[in-house]
C-alpha positions, 0 to 999 in steps of 0.5 A, spaced: 639 152 669 644 156 673 650 160 670 658 159 672 662 166 672 669 165 672 673 171 676 680 172 674 685 177 674 692 178 670 696 179 677 695 179 684 692 184 689 686 187 685 681 185 690 678 179 686 677 174 692 673 180 695 669 181 689 667 174 689 665 174 696 661 181 695 657 179 689 656 172 691 653 175 698 649 180 694 646 175 689 644 171 695 641 177 699 637 178 692 634 171 693 638 167 689 642 160 690 649 162 690 655 157 690 662 160 690 668 156 688 675 157 690 680 155 685 686 157 688 689 151 690 694 152 696 693 159 697 685 159 698 682 165 702 675 165 699 673 162 706 676 168 710 672 173 705 666 169 706 666 168 714 667 161 713 674 160 715 676 152 717 668 150 716 670 146 710 672 139 710 672 137 703 674 141 697 672 142 689 678 136 687 674 131 692 667 132 688 670 133 681 674 126 682 668 123 685 671 122 692 665 125 695 658 128 693 657 136 692 652 136 697 657 133 702 663 138 700 659 145 700 659 149 706 652 153 707 653 160 710 649 161 717 647 168 716 645 167 708 642 160 707 642 162 699 650 162 699 655 156 699 662 155 699 666 150 695 673 151 697 680 149 694 685 144 697 690 146 702 695 142 697 694 138 691 693 130 693 694 126 687 693 128 680 690 134 678 683 135 676 682 135 668 678 140 664 673 134 663 672 133 670 671 140 671 666 141 666 662 135 669 662 138 676 660 145 673 654 141 670 652 139 676 653 146 680 648 149 674 642 144 676 643 146 683 645 153 683 642 160 680 649 162 680 656 160 681 662 164 682 669 161 680 675 165 684 681 163 679 688 164 682 691 170 679 695 169 673 695 165 667 697 158 670 693 151 671 688 154 676 686 160 671 685 155 665 681 150 670 676 156 672 675 158 665 675 152 661 667 150 663 665 157 665 659 161 661 662 168 662 668 171 665 669 177 669 676 180 669 678 184 675 683 190 675 685 196 678 686 203 675 694 203 675 698 202 668 701 195 670 694 192 672 691 194 666 696 191 662 696 185 665 688 185 664 689 186 656 694 180 656 689 176 660 683 178 655 688 175 650 687 168 653 680 168 653 678 168 646 674 162 647 668 166 650 663 169 645 661 176 644 657 179 651 661 173 655 667 177 657 666 183 662 671 188 666 670 190 673 675 196 675 676 195 683 679 199 688 678 206 685 680 212 688 677 219 685 683 223 687 688 218 684 684 217 678 685 225 677 692 225 679 694 220 673 689 223 668 686 217 668 678 215 667 674 209 667 673 210 659 681 209 659 681 202 663 675 200 658 679 202 652 686 198 654 682 192 656 678 192 650 672 190 655 665 192 656 664 195 663 660 191 669 662 195 675 666 200 678 668 199 686 671 204 690 677 203 695 673 202 702 676 201 708 670 197 710 673 191 706 679 189 711 675 191 717 670 186 715 675 181 713 678 181 720 671 180 723 670 174 719 664 177 716 662 179 708 662 186 708 654 186 706 653 183 713 657 188 717 654 194 720 653 200 716 652 202 709 659 202 705 661 204 698 663 197 696 657 194 698 653 199 694 657 197 688 657 189 689 649 190 689 649 194 683 653 189 679 649 183 682 643 187 679 647 187 672 648 180 672 641 178 673 639 182 667 637 189 670 640 196 669 643 201 674 647 207 673 655 206 675 656 208 682 659 215 683 666 215 686 666 220 692 
């Protein structure tokens, strides 16, 4: 059986969607079957980060409410056959998906994929609750600034139904000079959020460039620091051990 991992953040702008796309691509490159689900109704962007813009005709609400099958709705990446997308609707049609319907959908996903990454909307609204209701684990993505860390703390308080070892922290968009000037460390981020650290991702100009080119950064030409970080996190999610990436 596969596992479903909700990717959440207390505020926007932490790089949660880029994280979902990057780690999803890294897991697929490692030979895993991966489904990335965009849970942000009306403001979906995961298709852009994966290079699958405007490919999907059906969305996760169609599958959850029985209007189509999972196989019909997912879109498979042409360059990464192990990577697929289940997108969010551009607008809600009819009633909202219930937590029970989401649990049923994810039970089916677990039977077909090794990993499912649920890209939740920023904040603690209905989309956040839906993405975390049936997930097996949860990754809180934050940046190192004080406001983002405080929002991460508030987010963690809403996730107390996850047991020990099921909640993880990722510190994204890290710049070493900024950390030094703020007298901050990654340990500070861990202490404030109260979570074990899954990974550290550096600020990387290759990410917006890859987004504008419509391709996952791991498939873009040339190695980049963010790609190395995503690969390391993918290894840890599979149970492996690898040192934290050094931020240069």
